[in-house]
C-alpha positions as a LaTeX table, in Angstrom:
\begin{tabular}{lrrr}
\hline
Residue & $x$ (\AA) & $y$ (\AA) & $z$ (\AA) \\
\hline
Met1 & $-49.98$ & 82.00 & 103.87 \\
Lys2 & $-46.81$ & 82.13 & 105.93 \\
Glu3 & $-47.65$ & 79.06 & 108.02 \\
Ile4 & $-47.75$ & 76.83 & 104.93 \\
Asn5 & $-44.47$ & 74.92 & 104.70 \\
Ile6 & $-44.42$ & 72.38 & 101.91 \\
Ala7 & $-40.60$ & 72.26 & 102.07 \\
Arg8 & $-40.56$ & 70.84 & 105.59 \\
Ala9 & $-43.29$ & 68.31 & 104.82 \\
Ile10 & $-41.50$ & 67.01 & 101.72 \\
Val11 & $-38.17$ & 66.67 & 103.52 \\
Asn12 & $-39.70$ & 64.95 & 106.55 \\
Lys13 & $-41.85$ & 62.53 & 104.56 \\
Arg14 & $-39.07$ & 61.68 & 102.09 \\
Lys15 & $-36.65$ & 60.85 & 104.90 \\
Glu16 & $-39.34$ & 59.01 & 106.83 \\
Lys17 & $-39.87$ & 56.73 & 103.83 \\
Gly18 & $-36.13$ & 56.41 & 103.19 \\
Ile19 & $-36.20$ & 57.61 & 99.59 \\
Thr20 & $-33.78$ & 59.90 & 97.76 \\
Gln21 & $-34.42$ & 63.15 & 95.92 \\
Asp22 & $-33.78$ & 61.22 & 92.70 \\
Asp23 & $-36.51$ & 58.69 & 93.64 \\
Leu24 & $-39.04$ & 61.41 & 94.27 \\
Ala25 & $-38.03$ & 63.35 & 91.13 \\
Asn26 & $-38.47$ & 60.25 & 88.98 \\
Tyr27 & $-41.92$ & 59.53 & 90.44 \\
Ile28 & $-43.20$ & 63.05 & 89.91 \\
Gly29 & $-41.44$ & 63.50 & 86.56 \\
Val30 & $-39.25$ & 66.47 & 87.40 \\
Ser31 & $-35.51$ & 67.01 & 87.85 \\
Lys32 & $-33.62$ & 66.36 & 91.05 \\
Ala33 & $-32.80$ & 70.08 & 91.09 \\
Ser34 & $-36.53$ & 70.88 & 91.24 \\
Val35 & $-37.00$ & 68.63 & 94.27 \\
Ser36 & $-33.96$ & 70.23 & 95.92 \\
Lys37 & $-35.45$ & 73.71 & 95.40 \\
Trp38 & $-38.78$ & 72.55 & 96.87 \\
Glu39 & $-37.04$ & 71.25 & 99.97 \\
Thr40 & $-34.97$ & 74.40 & 100.50 \\
Gly41 & $-37.95$ & 76.68 & 99.95 \\
Gln42 & $-36.47$ & 78.31 & 96.85 \\
Ser43 & $-39.58$ & 77.36 & 94.85 \\
Tyr44 & $-42.87$ & 75.51 & 95.27 \\
Pro45 & $-44.24$ & 72.50 & 93.38 \\
Asp46 & $-46.68$ & 73.31 & 90.60 \\
Ile47 & $-50.24$ & 73.03 & 91.88 \\
Ala48 & $-50.82$ & 70.08 & 89.53 \\
Phe49 & $-48.15$ & 68.08 & 91.42 \\
Leu50 & $-49.80$ & 68.46 & 94.85 \\
Pro51 & $-52.22$ & 65.50 & 94.48 \\
Gln52 & $-49.33$ & 63.29 & 93.27 \\
Leu53 & $-47.09$ & 64.29 & 96.16 \\
Ala54 & $-49.88$ & 63.81 & 98.72 \\
Thr55 & $-50.73$ & 60.39 & 97.26 \\
Tyr56 & $-47.08$ & 59.32 & 97.19 \\
Phe57 & $-46.61$ & 60.22 & 100.86 \\
Asn58 & $-50.10$ & 58.92 & 101.81 \\
Ile59 & $-51.16$ & 62.19 & 103.39 \\
Ser60 & $-53.76$ & 64.86 & 102.65 \\
Ile61 & $-52.94$ & 67.96 & 100.63 \\
Asp62 & $-53.61$ & 70.03 & 103.78 \\
Glu63 & $-51.00$ & 67.98 & 105.66 \\
Leu64 & $-48.57$ & 68.32 & 102.78 \\
Met65 & $-48.94$ & 72.09 & 102.91 \\
Gly66 & $-48.68$ & 72.19 & 106.69 \\
Tyr67 & $-52.15$ & 73.69 & 106.89 \\
Thr68 & $-54.55$ & 72.90 & 109.73 \\
Pro69 & $-58.05$ & 74.25 & 109.09 \\
Gln70 & $-59.26$ & 73.50 & 112.64 \\
Met71 & $-58.07$ & 74.48 & 116.11 \\
Ser72 & $-58.52$ & 72.29 & 119.16 \\
Lys73 & $-60.84$ & 73.38 & 121.96 \\
Glu74 & $-57.87$ & 73.89 & 124.28 \\
Asn75 & $-55.99$ & 75.98 & 121.70 \\
Ile76 & $-59.07$ & 78.14 & 121.16 \\
Arg77 & $-59.32$ & 78.66 & 124.91 \\
Val78 & $-55.65$ & 79.68 & 125.18 \\
Leu79 & $-55.97$ & 82.00 & 122.17 \\
Tyr80 & $-59.06$ & 83.68 & 123.63 \\
Gln81 & $-57.30$ & 84.42 & 126.93 \\
Lys82 & $-54.23$ & 85.72 & 125.07 \\
Leu83 & $-56.28$ & 88.12 & 122.96 \\
Ser84 & $-58.39$ & 89.17 & 125.94 \\
Ala85 & $-55.20$ & 90.11 & 127.81 \\
Glu86 & $-53.96$ & 92.03 & 124.76 \\
Phe87 & $-57.16$ & 94.10 & 124.67 \\
Ala88 & $-56.23$ & 95.35 & 128.15 \\
Lys89 & $-52.75$ & 96.42 & 127.01 \\
Lys90 & $-52.90$ & 97.38 & 123.33 \\
Pro91 & $-55.14$ & 99.60 & 121.16 \\
Phe92 & $-58.34$ & 97.76 & 120.27 \\
Leu93 & $-57.93$ & 98.04 & 116.51 \\
Glu94 & $-54.39$ & 96.64 & 116.68 \\
Val95 & $-55.68$ & 93.50 & 118.42 \\
Met96 & $-58.61$ & 93.40 & 116.01 \\
Asp97 & $-56.21$ & 93.27 & 113.06 \\
Glu98 & $-54.50$ & 90.29 & 114.67 \\
Met99 & $-57.89$ & 88.63 & 115.10 \\
Arg100 & $-58.76$ & 89.18 & 111.44 \\
Ile101 & $-55.63$ & 87.29 & 110.36 \\
Ile102 & $-56.57$ & 84.36 & 112.62 \\
Ile103 & $-60.19$ & 84.38 & 111.43 \\
Lys104 & $-59.09$ & 84.35 & 107.80 \\
Lys105 & $-56.80$ & 81.40 & 108.40 \\
Tyr106 & $-59.40$ & 79.36 & 110.31 \\
Tyr107 & $-62.53$ & 80.52 & 108.50 \\
Ser108 & $-63.99$ & 77.03 & 108.56 \\
Cys109 & $-63.26$ & 76.43 & 112.26 \\
Tyr110 & $-66.70$ & 77.41 & 113.55 \\
Pro111 & $-66.00$ & 76.95 & 117.30 \\
Leu112 & $-63.12$ & 79.42 & 116.88 \\
Leu113 & $-65.31$ & 81.88 & 114.95 \\
Met114 & $-67.88$ & 81.66 & 117.74 \\
Gln115 & $-65.31$ & 82.58 & 120.36 \\
Met116 & $-64.12$ & 85.48 & 118.22 \\
Val117 & $-67.72$ & 86.72 & 118.25 \\
Val118 & $-67.78$ & 86.42 & 122.05 \\
Leu119 & $-64.44$ & 88.22 & 122.28 \\
Ile120 & $-65.69$ & 91.13 & 120.17 \\
Thr121 & $-68.96$ & 91.34 & 122.11 \\
Asn122 & $-67.07$ & 91.55 & 125.39 \\
His123 & $-64.59$ & 94.18 & 124.22 \\
Tyr124 & $-66.20$ & 96.33 & 121.48 \\
Met125 & $-66.85$ & 99.12 & 124.02 \\
Leu126 & $-63.11$ & 99.80 & 124.11 \\
Val127 & $-63.51$ & 101.52 & 120.72 \\
Glu128 & $-64.37$ & 105.13 & 121.44 \\
Glu129 & $-65.51$ & 106.18 & 117.96 \\
His130 & $-69.12$ & 105.21 & 117.27 \\
Asp131 & $-68.74$ & 104.35 & 113.58 \\
Ala132 & $-65.76$ & 102.11 & 114.35 \\
Gln133 & $-67.78$ & 100.37 & 117.07 \\
Thr134 & $-70.58$ & 99.75 & 114.60 \\
Ala135 & $-68.19$ & 98.34 & 112.01 \\
Val136 & $-66.66$ & 95.92 & 114.52 \\
Leu137 & $-70.09$ & 94.72 & 115.69 \\
Glu138 & $-71.08$ & 94.20 & 112.05 \\
Glu139 & $-68.01$ & 92.02 & 111.54 \\
Ala140 & $-69.05$ & 89.86 & 114.47 \\
Arg141 & $-72.58$ & 89.68 & 113.09 \\
Thr142 & $-71.24$ & 88.43 & 109.76 \\
Leu143 & $-69.37$ & 85.67 & 111.59 \\
Cys144 & $-72.59$ & 84.64 & 113.36 \\
Arg145 & $-74.36$ & 84.32 & 110.04 \\
Arg146 & $-71.53$ & 82.24 & 108.58 \\
Ile147 & $-71.67$ & 79.86 & 111.55 \\
Lys148 & $-75.44$ & 79.47 & 111.19 \\
Ala149 & $-75.20$ & 78.90 & 107.43 \\
Glu150 & $-72.23$ & 76.52 & 107.36 \\
Ser151 & $-71.88$ & 74.75 & 110.71 \\
Glu152 & $-73.59$ & 71.39 & 111.12 \\
Asp153 & $-73.41$ & 71.68 & 114.91 \\
Phe154 & $-76.96$ & 72.47 & 116.09 \\
His155 & $-75.91$ & 73.87 & 119.48 \\
Leu156 & $-73.21$ & 76.03 & 117.91 \\
Ser157 & $-75.76$ & 77.41 & 115.45 \\
Gln158 & $-78.11$ & 78.19 & 118.34 \\
Gln159 & $-75.31$ & 79.99 & 120.15 \\
Ala160 & $-74.55$ & 81.98 & 117.00 \\
Asn161 & $-78.22$ & 82.93 & 116.69 \\
Ser162 & $-78.31$ & 84.16 & 120.29 \\
Ser163 & $-75.08$ & 86.11 & 119.77 \\
Glu164 & $-76.44$ & 87.69 & 116.59 \\
Ala165 & $-79.47$ & 88.82 & 118.58 \\
Ile166 & $-77.21$ & 90.44 & 121.21 \\
Leu167 & $-75.24$ & 92.18 & 118.47 \\
Asn168 & $-78.46$ & 93.49 & 116.91 \\
Leu169 & $-79.44$ & 94.86 & 120.30 \\
Leu170 & $-76.09$ & 96.63 & 120.59 \\
Leu171 & $-76.63$ & 97.99 & 117.08 \\
Asn172 & $-80.03$ & 99.36 & 118.14 \\
Arg173 & $-82.04$ & 96.99 & 115.92 \\
Pro174 & $-84.76$ & 95.66 & 118.22 \\
Asn175 & $-86.98$ & 94.39 & 115.39 \\
Glu176 & $-84.22$ & 92.12 & 114.13 \\
Val177 & $-83.78$ & 90.75 & 117.66 \\
Ile178 & $-87.48$ & 89.95 & 117.78 \\
Asp179 & $-87.33$ & 88.27 & 114.37 \\
Leu180 & $-84.44$ & 86.09 & 115.52 \\
Leu181 & $-85.67$ & 85.11 & 118.96 \\
Asp182 & $-89.40$ & 85.56 & 119.38 \\
Ala183 & $-90.34$ & 82.42 & 117.43 \\
Thr184 & $-87.76$ & 80.34 & 119.30 \\
Met185 & $-89.15$ & 81.04 & 122.79 \\
Gln186 & $-90.28$ & 77.72 & 124.22 \\
Pro187 & $-91.46$ & 76.52 & 127.63 \\
Ile188 & $-88.64$ & 75.22 & 129.83 \\
Asn189 & $-88.10$ & 71.60 & 128.85 \\
Gln190 & $-87.72$ & 68.72 & 131.26 \\
Asp191 & $-84.55$ & 67.27 & 129.72 \\
Glu192 & $-82.50$ & 67.82 & 132.86 \\
Met193 & $-85.08$ & 66.09 & 135.07 \\
Val194 & $-85.37$ & 63.16 & 132.66 \\
Leu195 & $-81.58$ & 62.85 & 132.45 \\
Ala196 & $-81.24$ & 62.95 & 136.25 \\
Ser197 & $-83.90$ & 60.23 & 136.53 \\
Ala198 & $-82.00$ & 58.09 & 134.03 \\
Tyr199 & $-78.79$ & 58.38 & 136.07 \\
Glu200 & $-80.73$ & 57.50 & 139.20 \\
Met201 & $-82.34$ & 54.50 & 137.49 \\
Asn202 & $-78.85$ & 53.29 & 136.58 \\
Gly203 & $-77.80$ & 53.58 & 140.19 \\
Asp204 & $-75.53$ & 56.58 & 139.51 \\
Ile205 & $-76.73$ & 58.81 & 142.33 \\
Val206 & $-73.75$ & 61.15 & 142.03 \\
Gly207 & $-74.52$ & 61.66 & 138.33 \\
Ala208 & $-78.15$ & 62.49 & 139.15 \\
Lys209 & $-77.10$ & 64.94 & 141.85 \\
Lys210 & $-74.67$ & 66.65 & 139.48 \\
Ile211 & $-77.32$ & 67.17 & 136.77 \\
Leu212 & $-79.75$ & 68.65 & 139.29 \\
Gln213 & $-77.07$ & 70.89 & 140.80 \\
Ile214 & $-76.17$ & 72.21 & 137.35 \\
Thr215 & $-79.87$ & 72.90 & 136.68 \\
Ser216 & $-80.34$ & 74.72 & 140.00 \\
Tyr217 & $-77.18$ & 76.77 & 139.49 \\
Gln218 & $-78.20$ & 77.92 & 136.01 \\
Tyr219 & $-81.79$ & 78.77 & 136.93 \\
Ala220 & $-80.69$ & 80.76 & 139.97 \\
Leu221 & $-78.47$ & 82.88 & 137.70 \\
Tyr222 & $-81.22$ & 83.18 & 135.06 \\
Leu223 & $-83.72$ & 84.32 & 137.68 \\
Val224 & $-81.45$ & 87.02 & 139.07 \\
Gly225 & $-80.41$ & 88.04 & 135.55 \\
Ala226 & $-84.06$ & 88.55 & 134.61 \\
Ala227 & $-84.55$ & 90.71 & 137.70 \\
Val228 & $-81.78$ & 93.04 & 136.52 \\
Lys229 & $-83.93$ & 93.76 & 133.44 \\
Leu230 & $-87.26$ & 93.73 & 135.28 \\
Leu231 & $-86.45$ & 96.29 & 137.96 \\
Pro232 & $-86.17$ & 99.35 & 135.65 \\
Leu233 & $-89.40$ & 98.33 & 133.90 \\
Tyr234 & $-91.34$ & 98.49 & 137.20 \\
Met235 & $-90.00$ & 101.76 & 138.61 \\
Asn236 & $-93.41$ & 103.37 & 138.04 \\
Glu237 & $-95.11$ & 100.61 & 140.03 \\
Arg238 & $-93.33$ & 101.01 & 143.35 \\
Glu239 & $-95.06$ & 98.21 & 145.22 \\
Arg240 & $-94.35$ & 95.71 & 142.44 \\
Phe241 & $-90.79$ & 97.02 & 142.12 \\
Glu242 & $-90.14$ & 96.38 & 145.82 \\
Glu243 & $-91.57$ & 92.88 & 145.59 \\
Ile244 & $-89.35$ & 91.98 & 142.61 \\
Leu245 & $-86.32$ & 93.34 & 144.46 \\
Arg246 & $-87.22$ & 91.55 & 147.71 \\
Arg247 & $-87.75$ & 88.15 & 146.09 \\
Asn248 & $-84.61$ & 88.25 & 144.00 \\
Leu249 & $-82.47$ & 89.43 & 146.89 \\
Gln250 & $-83.73$ & 86.38 & 148.76 \\
Val251 & $-82.62$ & 84.17 & 145.88 \\
Ala252 & $-79.23$ & 85.89 & 145.65 \\
Asp253 & $-78.67$ & 85.68 & 149.39 \\
Ser254 & $-79.94$ & 82.12 & 149.81 \\
Phe255 & $-77.56$ & 80.89 & 147.10 \\
Asn256 & $-74.68$ & 83.10 & 148.40 \\
Leu257 & $-74.25$ & 84.65 & 144.96 \\
Asp258 & $-72.05$ & 87.39 & 146.43 \\
Thr259 & $-69.31$ & 84.75 & 146.76 \\
Leu260 & $-70.53$ & 82.02 & 144.40 \\
His261 & $-70.96$ & 84.34 & 141.40 \\
Pro262 & $-69.99$ & 87.91 & 142.38 \\
Asn263 & $-70.70$ & 89.30 & 138.92 \\
Ala264 & $-74.37$ & 88.24 & 139.07 \\
Tyr265 & $-74.69$ & 89.77 & 142.53 \\
Ile266 & $-73.00$ & 92.99 & 141.40 \\
Gln267 & $-75.35$ & 93.28 & 138.41 \\
Leu268 & $-78.41$ & 92.91 & 140.67 \\
Ser269 & $-77.14$ & 95.33 & 143.32 \\
Thr270 & $-76.10$ & 97.95 & 140.78 \\
Ala271 & $-79.46$ & 97.71 & 138.98 \\
Ala272 & $-81.23$ & 98.21 & 142.32 \\
Ala273 & $-78.97$ & 101.18 & 143.12 \\
Tyr274 & $-79.69$ & 102.75 & 139.72 \\
Cys275 & $-83.46$ & 102.42 & 140.10 \\
Leu276 & $-83.49$ & 103.69 & 143.68 \\
Thr277 & $-81.41$ & 106.70 & 142.63 \\
Met278 & $-83.98$ & 107.47 & 139.92 \\
Leu279 & $-86.70$ & 107.14 & 142.57 \\
Gly280 & $-84.93$ & 109.54 & 144.92 \\
Asp281 & $-84.29$ & 106.88 & 147.57 \\
Tyr282 & $-80.63$ & 107.83 & 147.93 \\
Asp283 & $-79.79$ & 106.11 & 151.22 \\
Arg284 & $-80.92$ & 102.71 & 149.93 \\
Ala285 & $-79.21$ & 103.35 & 146.59 \\
Leu286 & $-75.95$ & 103.84 & 148.49 \\
Asp287 & $-76.63$ & 100.64 & 150.44 \\
Phe288 & $-76.81$ & 98.70 & 147.20 \\
Leu289 & $-73.76$ & 100.38 & 145.71 \\
Lys290 & $-71.86$ & 99.27 & 148.78 \\
Lys291 & $-73.18$ & 95.73 & 148.27 \\
Ser292 & $-71.75$ & 95.84 & 144.74 \\
Val293 & $-68.32$ & 96.90 & 145.94 \\
Asp294 & $-68.37$ & 94.38 & 148.79 \\
Ala295 & $-69.20$ & 91.60 & 146.32 \\
Tyr296 & $-66.36$ & 92.79 & 144.10 \\
Gln297 & $-63.99$ & 92.15 & 147.01 \\
Asn298 & $-64.93$ & 88.46 & 146.65 \\
Phe299 & $-63.38$ & 88.21 & 143.19 \\
Glu300 & $-60.22$ & 86.14 & 143.22 \\
Phe301 & $-57.94$ & 86.84 & 140.27 \\
Pro302 & $-57.59$ & 85.22 & 137.88 \\
Val303 & $-61.39$ & 84.92 & 137.96 \\
Met304 & $-62.65$ & 81.35 & 137.68 \\
Leu305 & $-66.20$ & 79.99 & 137.82 \\
His306 & $-66.58$ & 77.67 & 140.78 \\
Gly307 & $-69.03$ & 75.85 & 143.01 \\
Asp308 & $-69.30$ & 75.95 & 146.80 \\
Asp309 & $-70.43$ & 73.73 & 149.68 \\
Tyr310 & $-73.95$ & 73.57 & 148.22 \\
Phe311 & $-72.91$ & 73.24 & 144.57 \\
Asp312 & $-70.12$ & 70.78 & 145.31 \\
Leu313 & $-70.33$ & 68.73 & 142.09 \\
Leu314 & $-69.89$ & 71.46 & 139.48 \\
Gly315 & $-66.09$ & 71.43 & 139.14 \\
Asn316 & $-65.65$ & 69.32 & 136.00 \\
Trp317 & $-68.73$ & 70.84 & 134.37 \\
Phe318 & $-67.03$ & 74.24 & 134.07 \\
Asn319 & $-64.12$ & 72.59 & 132.27 \\
Asp320 & $-66.50$ & 71.62 & 129.46 \\
Phe321 & $-67.25$ & 75.28 & 128.68 \\
Asp322 & $-65.67$ & 76.76 & 125.57 \\
Leu323 & $-63.58$ & 79.03 & 127.80 \\
Gly324 & $-63.41$ & 76.61 & 130.71 \\
Gly325 & $-64.07$ & 78.43 & 133.97 \\
Asn326 & $-62.12$ & 81.50 & 132.88 \\
Ala327 & $-63.59$ & 84.99 & 132.84 \\
Pro328 & $-64.40$ & 86.35 & 129.34 \\
Arg329 & $-62.48$ & 89.57 & 130.05 \\
Asp330 & $-59.05$ & 90.39 & 131.44 \\
Glu331 & $-58.60$ & 91.30 & 135.12 \\
Lys332 & $-57.77$ & 94.93 & 134.31 \\
Leu333 & $-60.96$ & 95.35 & 132.26 \\
Ile334 & $-63.09$ & 93.68 & 134.95 \\
Lys335 & $-61.81$ & 96.20 & 137.50 \\
Glu336 & $-62.38$ & 99.11 & 135.15 \\
Ser337 & $-65.94$ & 97.99 & 134.35 \\
Leu338 & $-66.92$ & 98.04 & 138.03 \\
Leu339 & $-65.67$ & 101.61 & 138.41 \\
Glu340 & $-67.51$ & 102.61 & 135.25 \\
Met341 & $-70.73$ & 101.12 & 136.62 \\
Ile342 & $-70.65$ & 102.86 & 140.00 \\
Thr343 & $-69.43$ & 106.20 & 138.58 \\
Ser344 & $-72.05$ & 106.22 & 135.82 \\
Pro345 & $-73.85$ & 109.54 & 135.17 \\
Ala346 & $-76.98$ & 107.71 & 136.39 \\
Phe347 & $-75.63$ & 108.28 & 139.91 \\
Thr348 & $-75.08$ & 112.02 & 139.46 \\
Pro349 & $-77.44$ & 112.89 & 142.37 \\
Leu350 & $-75.08$ & 110.97 & 144.67 \\
Phe351 & $-71.81$ & 112.50 & 143.49 \\
Glu352 & $-71.54$ & 115.14 & 146.21 \\
Met353 & $-72.42$ & 112.78 & 149.07 \\
Pro354 & $-69.49$ & 111.80 & 151.33 \\
Arg355 & $-70.74$ & 108.24 & 151.64 \\
Tyr356 & $-70.86$ & 107.82 & 147.85 \\
Asn357 & $-67.29$ & 109.08 & 147.48 \\
Ser358 & $-66.19$ & 106.76 & 150.27 \\
Ile359 & $-67.70$ & 103.79 & 148.34 \\
Val360 & $-65.94$ & 104.86 & 145.13 \\
Asp361 & $-62.63$ & 105.23 & 146.97 \\
Ser362 & $-63.09$ & 101.76 & 148.40 \\
Ala363 & $-63.67$ & 100.37 & 144.91 \\
Lys364 & $-60.52$ & 102.07 & 143.60 \\
Lys365 & $-58.45$ & 100.53 & 146.36 \\
\hline
\end{tabular}
């Protein structure tokens, strides 16, 4: 491994302790010439000498070899953003090869492996060839299984399980998704309410408010996210469809999701536009496509999760995320994904309409 540098470690530790090459050679039982070659990188110590050297310098063998098996949370975050930006500029498989080298080096750093899974899940669609897409998704699935088998972090294992389910869905394996998730469905717990009460009992009113704001923020997004999936399932029950749309628009509008979380608002509006197009209600479909593009105008690049006047205590909470408040995809890919959504073949009946083309032109600008 290129990053391993025993030579530098030996030189630094020997000088730090103020000993000569002769001193070290005598302790290990080799010639001074051997120590000199180790320090200049001309040769490496025999593997049997590594424990002796590490003991002599009072360091671990990993430290002696200059090997760090774990990455810090901040370094993982920086690496993710770097690779995400590269996906927007380089061929997918070229970036994937770079990722494989990193994964191999840090194969026991499970938070890093988890973010590599997220990275693949958010970018696999850049591979045009179906078999190559499948192979990449399978690689991510293997990483999920390693995390679940080896990591002692319960929440990380849960995240890996959820990600594996998403990957199975992308691989068209619904039964495996059901096997992974159906037994884990539980009623919403009251942990947040109990925690908020504990803060309040301690006199920390700000802490209680923050917990309840976080809870409200997440459930608002979950509710609208569920509606995106529900709407297509109720297209054959028009009255129920309209009620689902009406209620969730009220939620989205009351929480100002078009500015608070434009992506959630765009997903809801685009889902409504898709369904209304299928139902032949073209004017309303165009209304919702325009809502999607208008919400897109509210993105500020680089995209960062944020609160607002109502959710005014969320700031530091986003910093605790694995990626902080950063978007999981690069700005260029975010822009391209919006155009792909509103120019989808699902909207073919609208393609010749001047208003539709005006909306698309607006999105391009």
